[in-house]
DRENVEX-209483 format. One line per 8 residues: their letters; for each residue x, y, z of C-alpha. Coordinates in Angstrom, 1 decimal, decimal comma. Example, Ala and Ser with C-alpha at 12.3 -4.5 7.8 and 13.67 -1.06 7.14 Angstrom:
<nodes>
AS = 12,3 -4,5 7,8; 13,7 -1,1 7,1
</nodes>
This chain:
<nodes>
MLKFLSKY = 0,0 0,0 0,0; 2,8 2,4 0,8; 4,4 1,8 -2,6; 1,0 2,6 -4,2; 0,6 5,8 -2,3; 4,2 6,9 -3,2; 3,7 6,0 -6,9; 0,7 8,4 -7,1
SDVISSYK = 2,2 11,3 -5,2; 1,2 13,5 -8,1; -2,4 13,0 -6,9; -1,9 12,2 -3,2; -0,2 14,9 -1,1; -0,6 13,2 2,3; -2,4 10,3 4,0; -3,4 9,0 7,3
ISRFEHFG = -4,0 5,3 7,8; -6,3 4,9 10,8; -6,7 1,1 10,6; -4,7 -1,7 9,1; -5,5 -5,2 10,3; -4,4 -8,2 8,2; -5,0 -11,8 9,4; -4,4 -14,4 6,6
QLLRFRAE = -6,9 -13,5 3,9; -8,9 -11,1 6,2; -8,2 -7,4 5,9; -9,6 -4,2 7,4; -8,2 -1,0 6,1; -9,3 2,7 6,8; -7,4 5,7 5,4; -7,8 9,4 4,7
LILTDDTI = -6,0 10,7 1,6; -5,5 14,5 1,2; -5,2 15,0 -2,6; -3,2 17,7 -4,4; -6,3 19,7 -5,2; -7,0 19,9 -1,4; -9,9 17,4 -1,6; -10,2 14,3 0,6
LYIRETIL = -10,6 10,7 -0,2; -11,9 8,4 2,6; -11,2 4,7 2,1; -12,9 1,8 3,8; -11,9 -1,7 2,7; -12,9 -4,9 4,4; -12,1 -8,4 3,0; -13,9 -11,1 4,8
SISIRKYS = -13,0 -14,0 2,5; -12,0 -14,5 -1,1; -15,5 -13,9 -2,3; -16,7 -11,3 0,3; -15,4 -7,7 0,0; -16,9 -4,5 1,3; -15,6 -1,1 0,2; -16,4 2,5 0,1
YHWQDRQG = -14,3 5,3 -1,4; -15,8 8,6 -0,5; -14,3 11,7 -2,2; -15,3 15,1 -0,9; -14,2 18,7 -0,9; -12,9 20,5 2,2; -16,4 21,7 3,1; -17,7 18,1 3,2
KLIMRWDN = -19,6 18,3 -0,1; -19,7 14,9 -1,9; -17,8 14,8 -5,2; -18,1 11,0 -5,8; -18,5 7,9 -3,8; -17,8 4,3 -5,0; -19,2 1,5 -2,9; -20,8 -1,9 -2,9
APDWDVET = -23,3 -1,3 -0,1; -26,9 -2,3 -1,0; -28,9 0,4 -2,8; -32,4 0,2 -4,3; -32,6 -1,2 -7,8; -29,0 -0,9 -8,9; -28,4 -2,8 -12,1; -24,6 -3,0 -11,4
FPHHLHVG = -25,1 -4,2 -7,8; -23,1 -4,5 -5,8; -20,6 -2,1 -7,5; -21,8 1,4 -8,2; -20,8 5,1 -8,1; -22,4 8,1 -6,5; -21,7 11,5 -8,2; -23,0 14,4 -6,2
GEMLLNLL = -26,5 13,2 -5,2; -26,7 10,7 -8,0; -25,8 7,1 -8,1; -24,1 5,8 -11,3; -14,7 -0,8 -8,4; -10,6 -0,8 -6,7; -8,4 1,9 -5,4; -6,2 2,1 -8,6
LIVLWIRY = -9,3 2,9 -10,8; -10,4 5,6 -8,4; -7,0 7,3 -8,2; -6,7 7,1 -12,0; -10,3 8,6 -12,2; -9,2 11,5 -9,9; -5,9 12,0 -11,7; -7,6 12,5 -15,1
</nodes>
């Protein structure tokens, strides 16, 4: 993870890892990334088994306004369930795709 954060330092100006627990295939990870445009990306990843993964990547401005949120929490009538994207108040994946989305 640290190599990943360093590789994308053109997008990530600083970070704080608040939880990292790894037991065999189980993982709990929480982090806050301050991006170079002064926005914030909150990361929540939980891997319970090879087939069970819960995640939320919440990107917001400094005033707390949602820019986008990627998650696989249940939502009503989502064709792409469980994976989906929230943009602003609308609902429309992995950390690399999200950082590349933000970069470009």
